[in-house]
N, C-alpha and C positions, 0 to 999 in steps of 0.2 A: 673569828669569833668562837669563843669557847663553848662547846656543846657537849652535853651528856645525855645520851639516849638509852633508856631502858626498855627491854623487851623480855618476853618469856613469861608473863603472867597469865592467869586463867583461872578457870573454875574447876576444882577437883574435889574428889570425896576425901574425908579425913583418913589419914594413913598414906595417902599417895605422896608423890614427889614432883617437884618443879625445880628448873633451873633458871634463873633470871641472869640476864646479861645486861652490862652497862658499857656502851661503846663511847669512847671519848675522842673528840676531834677538835680542830680549831688550832691547835699548836701541838708541839712534842710533849708527850706526857712520859715522864719517867721518874720523877722524884717526888711524887705526890702520894700521900696517904689517901686511900680510897675506902670509903665507908658505904654502908647500907643503913638506912632507917626506915621506919614504917609508921604509918598513921592509920590507926583503926578507928572506926566510926565512934564519935562520942568521946575520944580520948586525944591525948596530945601526941604528936610525932615523937617517937623515941628511937633510941639507938638499937641497932641490931648486930653489926659486925664492922670490923675495920681491918685492913690489911695493910701492913707497912709497904713503903714504896719499892723496897727490894724483895718483897714477897716472902721474906723469912720469918715474919711474926704476924700474929693475928690475934684479935680480941673479940669475945662474943658476949652478948647479953645472956644472963643466966637462964632466960626463958627458951633460948634457942640453942644452948651449949649441948653438943652431942648430936644434934639433929641437923644443923646448919653448918656448911662449910663455905669459907670465902676464898676465892682464889684469883689470880690475875695472869694474863697473858700480855706482857709488856710489848711484845712485838705486834700485837694486834691492838694495843690500846684498849683492852677490854677487861672488865672485872666481872666475876661470876659470883653468884650466890646459889649453891646447891642446897635445895631444902628438902629434907626427907622426913618421913613420919609427921606429916602435916597435921595440925590440929585446927579445930574450929576457931580458936583464939589466935591463930596466925592470920586470919583474915584481915587485910589492910591494903593500902596503897603503899608500895615499896619504892623508896627513892634512893637513888645513887648520888653520892656527893663526893667531892674532891677538895682536899685542901691546897694550900699554895706550894708550889715546888720548892723544895729545900726550907720548908717551914721549920724544920728542927723539932717538930712535934712528934712525940712517939705514941702512935695508936690513939689519936684523939677520939673522945667519945661524945663530946659536946657539939651540938648542932652550930654554934657560934664559931666554931673553928673551921667550918667548911664553907667557903666563899661560892663554890660552885655546885649547882643541883641539876638534876635531871628532871623531867616532867613527871615522873612516877608511872608505875605499872600496877594494875589491880590484881591482887591474889584474893580468891575466894574459896574457902574451904568449907564444905558442907559436912555437917555432923551425921 
């Protein structure tokens, strides 16, 4: 059974940092693009970042560019989202997602391109 489990969320003051982790299990993960999305209260879930299956490329939403960094450890089947200089508007439930292995997509940003999702982890930033 394919499973993605996020961790690392919490409550922090503005300006602080957090690192989210997403552990993948259930099969061998090696050729999937891995993405992070977030769902803020009263808003739709939106794209945050994506990393190519080989780790060589990444793409970020404009709202987090320069503050967030996505990375992956293929040996550990884990993807990370390092978040720095957190702002109140970063408050949301953060979801990890994976597309199909060998999909051929390059850094997908649409939720519909990701069939696998984690349960989410809450990040709360106080102003």
